[in-house]
C-alpha positions as CSV (number, residue, x, y, z in Angstrom):
1,M,78.1,196.6,123.6
2,T,81.2,195.7,121.6
3,R,83.5,193.1,123.2
4,T,87.2,193.4,122.4
5,G,88.8,190.6,124.5
6,P,89.9,187.1,123.6
7,V,87.4,184.3,122.9
8,R,88.3,180.7,123.2
9,A,86.3,179.1,120.3
10,G,85.7,175.6,119.2
11,V,84.2,174.0,116.1
12,V,82.7,170.5,116.1
13,Q,83.2,168.4,113.0
14,A,81.1,165.3,113.6
15,A,77.7,163.8,112.8
16,G,74.8,163.7,115.1
17,V,72.6,160.6,114.8
18,P,70.3,161.1,111.8
19,F,66.6,160.5,112.5
20,D,67.3,160.2,116.3
21,P,67.2,163.7,117.9
22,R,67.6,162.4,121.5
23,A,70.8,160.5,120.6
24,S,72.1,163.6,118.7
25,V,71.6,165.7,121.9
26,E,73.8,163.2,123.7
27,V,76.5,163.7,121.0
28,V,76.2,167.5,121.7
29,R,76.6,166.8,125.4
30,D,79.8,164.7,124.7
31,Y,81.4,167.4,122.6
32,A,80.4,170.1,125.0
33,R,82.2,168.3,127.8
34,R,85.3,167.9,125.5
35,A,85.1,171.6,124.8
36,V,85.1,172.4,128.5
37,D,88.2,170.2,129.0
38,L,89.9,172.3,126.3
39,D,88.8,175.5,128.1
40,R,86.5,176.7,125.3
41,Q,83.9,179.4,125.7
42,L,82.0,179.2,122.4
43,V,81.2,176.1,120.4
44,L,79.6,175.8,117.0
45,F,77.9,172.6,115.7
46,P,77.1,171.8,112.1
47,E,74.0,172.3,110.1
48,A,71.1,169.9,110.9
49,F,73.1,168.3,113.7
50,V,70.0,167.5,115.7
51,G,67.4,165.9,113.4
52,G,69.8,165.0,110.6
53,Y,70.8,166.1,107.2
54,P,69.0,163.7,104.8
55,R,72.0,163.3,102.5
56,G,71.1,161.5,99.2
57,L,67.5,160.9,100.1
58,T,65.0,161.8,97.4
59,F,61.8,161.4,99.5
60,G,60.4,159.8,96.3
61,A,59.8,163.2,94.7
62,S,60.1,164.0,91.1
63,V,58.3,166.5,88.9
64,G,54.6,165.7,89.1
65,R,55.1,162.6,91.2
66,R,55.5,161.5,94.8
67,T,55.8,157.9,96.0
68,P,54.2,156.3,99.1
69,E,57.7,155.2,100.2
70,G,58.9,158.8,100.0
71,R,56.0,160.1,101.9
72,D,56.7,157.6,104.7
73,W,60.4,158.7,104.8
74,F,59.1,162.3,105.2
75,R,56.9,161.1,108.1
76,R,60.0,159.6,109.8
77,Y,62.0,162.7,109.2
78,H,59.1,164.9,110.5
79,E,59.0,162.7,113.7
80,A,62.8,163.1,114.1
81,A,62.6,166.9,114.0
82,V,62.4,169.1,117.2
83,D,60.0,171.6,118.5
84,L,61.7,174.7,119.8
85,D,59.8,174.4,123.0
86,G,60.3,170.7,123.2
87,P,62.4,168.4,125.3
88,E,65.4,168.2,123.0
89,V,66.0,172.0,123.0
90,A,65.4,172.0,126.8
91,E,68.2,169.5,127.0
92,L,70.5,171.7,124.9
93,C,69.8,174.5,127.3
94,G,70.7,172.2,130.2
95,I,74.0,171.3,128.5
96,A,74.9,175.0,128.0
97,A,74.0,175.7,131.7
98,A,76.1,172.7,132.9
99,T,79.1,173.5,130.9
100,G,79.0,177.3,130.9
101,L,79.3,177.3,127.1
102,V,77.7,179.6,124.5
103,M,76.7,177.2,121.8
104,V,75.3,177.6,118.2
105,V,73.6,174.4,117.2
106,G,72.0,173.4,113.9
107,V,68.6,171.7,114.3
108,I,65.7,170.5,112.1
109,E,62.8,172.5,113.5
110,R,59.2,171.2,113.3
111,S,56.4,173.8,113.0
112,G,53.1,172.2,112.2
113,G,53.5,170.2,108.9
114,T,56.6,172.1,107.8
115,L,60.2,171.5,108.7
116,Y,62.9,174.2,108.8
117,C,66.7,174.1,108.9
118,T,67.3,176.3,111.9
119,A,70.2,177.7,114.0
120,V,69.8,177.9,117.7
121,W,71.9,180.2,120.0
122,L,72.2,179.0,123.6
123,D,73.5,180.8,126.6
124,P,74.5,179.2,130.0
125,E,72.2,181.4,132.0
126,E,69.5,182.5,129.6
127,G,68.9,179.3,127.6
128,V,67.7,180.0,124.1
129,V,68.7,183.5,123.2
130,G,68.0,183.3,119.5
131,T,66.8,181.1,116.6
132,R,66.7,181.6,112.9
133,R,65.5,179.6,110.0
134,K,67.5,179.2,106.8
135,L,66.2,181.8,104.3
136,L,66.2,179.5,101.3
137,P,66.8,175.8,101.2
138,T,69.3,174.8,98.5
139,G,68.2,172.6,95.5
140,T,66.2,169.6,96.5
141,E,66.3,170.6,100.2
142,R,63.3,172.6,99.1
143,V,61.3,169.4,98.9
144,V,61.4,168.9,102.7
145,W,62.3,172.3,104.2
146,G,60.4,175.6,104.3
147,S,61.9,179.0,103.9
148,G,62.6,181.4,106.7
149,D,62.5,185.2,107.1
150,L,64.5,187.9,108.8
151,S,62.1,188.6,111.7
152,R,64.6,186.7,113.8
153,T,67.9,188.5,113.7
154,P,70.9,186.7,112.3
155,V,73.3,188.3,114.9
156,H,73.0,188.1,118.6
157,Q,74.8,189.9,121.4
158,T,76.3,187.2,123.7
159,R,78.7,187.1,126.6
160,V,81.5,186.3,124.1
161,G,80.6,189.0,121.6
162,R,78.3,189.6,118.7
163,V,77.7,186.1,117.2
164,G,76.0,185.7,113.9
165,A,75.0,182.6,111.8
166,A,74.5,182.0,108.1
167,I,73.5,178.5,107.3
168,C,75.3,176.7,104.4
169,W,74.6,178.4,101.1
170,E,73.2,181.5,102.8
171,N,76.9,182.4,103.0
172,Y,76.8,182.9,99.2
173,M,74.0,185.6,99.5
174,P,75.8,188.9,99.2
175,L,72.9,191.0,100.5
176,L,72.4,188.8,103.6
177,R,76.1,189.2,104.2
178,T,75.8,193.0,103.9
179,Y,72.9,192.9,106.4
180,M,74.9,190.8,108.9
181,Y,77.9,193.1,108.6
182,S,75.6,196.1,109.4
183,K,74.6,194.3,112.6
184,G,78.2,194.4,113.8
185,V,78.9,190.7,113.6
186,Q,82.2,189.8,115.3
187,I,82.1,186.0,115.2
188,W,80.5,184.6,112.0
189,C,79.2,181.0,112.4
190,A,78.7,179.0,109.2
191,P,77.1,175.6,110.0
192,T,77.1,173.8,106.7
193,A,76.8,170.5,104.7
194,D,79.2,171.6,101.9
195,D,82.6,169.9,102.0
196,R,83.9,171.1,98.6
197,D,87.3,172.8,98.4
198,G,85.7,176.0,97.3
199,W,83.9,176.3,100.7
200,V,87.1,177.2,102.5
201,A,87.7,180.0,99.9
202,T,84.3,181.4,100.7
203,M,85.0,181.3,104.4
204,R,88.2,183.2,103.9
205,H,86.4,185.7,101.7
206,I,83.7,186.4,104.3
207,A,86.3,186.9,107.0
208,L,88.1,189.4,104.8
209,E,85.0,191.1,103.5
210,G,83.3,191.4,106.9
211,R,86.5,191.9,108.9
212,C,85.2,189.3,111.3
213,F,86.2,185.9,112.6
214,V,84.6,183.0,110.8
215,L,83.8,179.5,112.2
216,A,82.7,176.9,109.8
217,A,81.4,173.6,111.0
218,N,80.5,170.6,108.8
219,Q,79.7,167.0,109.6
220,F,82.1,164.2,109.0
221,V,79.6,161.4,108.3
222,R,79.7,157.8,107.0
223,R,76.9,155.7,105.5
224,S,76.9,153.7,108.8
225,D,75.8,156.8,110.7
226,Y,72.4,156.6,109.0
227,P,69.6,154.0,109.7
228,V,70.3,150.5,108.3
229,D,67.2,150.8,106.0
230,Y,68.2,154.2,104.7
231,P,67.8,154.0,100.9
232,L,71.3,154.9,99.9
233,D,73.4,152.3,98.0
234,A,76.8,152.7,99.6
235,P,79.1,150.6,101.7
236,A,78.7,151.1,105.5
237,E,82.2,152.8,105.9
238,E,81.9,155.0,102.8
239,V,82.5,158.7,103.8
240,L,79.5,160.7,102.6
241,C,80.9,164.1,103.8
242,T,84.5,164.8,104.6
243,G,84.0,167.9,106.7
244,G,86.5,170.7,105.9
245,S,85.6,172.7,109.0
246,V,87.8,175.7,109.5
247,I,88.4,178.8,111.6
248,V,89.6,182.1,110.0
249,D,90.7,185.5,111.3
250,P,89.6,188.9,110.0
251,L,92.4,189.2,107.6
252,G,91.7,185.8,106.0
253,T,94.4,183.8,107.8
254,V,93.3,180.2,108.6
255,L,93.7,179.6,112.3
256,A,92.5,175.9,112.4
257,G,91.6,173.4,109.7
258,P,90.5,172.7,107.2
259,E,90.0,169.2,108.7
260,R,89.3,166.3,106.5
261,E,90.6,163.2,108.3
262,G,87.7,162.5,110.5
263,E,85.7,163.7,113.5
264,A,87.4,166.6,115.3
265,L,87.0,169.5,117.7
266,L,88.9,172.4,116.1
267,C,90.1,175.1,118.5
268,A,91.4,178.7,118.2
269,D,91.7,181.7,120.5
270,L,90.1,184.8,118.9
271,D,91.5,188.2,119.7
272,L,88.5,190.4,119.0
273,A,90.8,193.4,119.0
274,D,91.9,192.1,115.7
275,I,88.6,193.3,114.2
276,P,89.2,197.1,114.7
277,R,92.8,196.5,113.6
278,A,91.5,195.0,110.3
279,T,89.0,197.8,109.7
280,L,91.8,200.4,109.3
281,D,91.6,199.9,105.5
282,F,88.2,198.2,104.9
283,D,84.8,198.4,106.4
284,A,82.1,197.0,104.0
285,V,79.3,198.9,105.7
286,G,81.3,202.0,106.8
287,H,84.0,204.0,105.2
288,Y,84.3,201.6,102.2
289,S,80.5,201.4,101.5
290,R,79.8,204.4,99.2
291,S,76.4,204.7,100.9
292,D,75.8,207.7,98.6
293,L,75.6,205.3,95.7
294,F,74.4,202.0,97.2
295,S,71.7,201.1,99.8
296,L,70.0,198.0,101.0
297,H,66.4,197.7,102.2
298,V,65.8,194.7,104.6
299,D,62.3,193.5,105.5
300,T,62.4,192.2,109.1
301,R,58.6,191.8,109.5
302,P,57.4,188.3,110.3
303,Q,56.0,186.6,107.2
304,H,52.7,185.0,108.4
305,L,49.9,183.7,106.2
306,V,47.0,184.4,108.5
307,D,46.3,187.5,110.5
308,D,43.2,186.8,112.7
309,G,43.3,190.2,114.5
310,T,44.8,188.8,117.7
311,S,48.3,190.1,117.1
312,D,50.1,193.0,115.4
313,R,52.0,190.7,113.1
314,P,51.4,191.5,109.5
315,P,50.3,188.8,107.1
316,V,52.6,187.5,104.4
317,R,52.5,189.7,101.3
318,P,51.6,188.1,97.9
């Protein structure tokens, strides 16, 4: 099903409460209520909004060495993560149900001893309709986050259209973008932690390349948003991330943002009929693809280490 009507979208630029997932859920609730007051239908929250983005934290890790203090910070971070079948995600489902909003929320997912940077799609009636783990954590994020796979689709059919999500620097992965375009993404969500000027250029490029609407949500966060004992030498009011959240249409026109002055709820009405209008002269996976010359193979099998014979899921390949 391809939706072509208008969608009233919102992008949250704010911080959750790092290391306090229950308090972060209450921030989601507050912004969801604000979105309803503004007659929104779809709301995107930033990367790692529930669980926290550990900005500047080293976890005591260097090549060949880990410190006891760093291990204890990982213990605290692990405790602050959420289980997808746990109470925090159940609360998020309740918020979607109470407000009637479709929401995409960035969480830190706990699975055994490993943490994942995950996007969660929520529907007012169905609850969790999709989750996906970041394919490859960036830089030193790899110290604390595991890598995801594509067994969970990056694009979901929702009541407001086909909504996809690429987390932070996944947006720089051209083959993932191609795969998402092939899934018919109409509204591309980019929860991120990158507030550099070049990020907006990337969002405009994706909108033009994919002929889709792009919503980019980043946190606006100060040192004071983190725990008092957080090992980061900065004044309490120092801004650690300036946001830069933005909404872009399929021809690269900025509809809202980039916002850098503080917390915000950016709003724009998306006319999905603009997508077929934009594909008149460019369709990256259609008439402009040269499929006779180029092709992409995507492995969507679950990547599991152990196959004990009780499921049909293949083990991870070496």
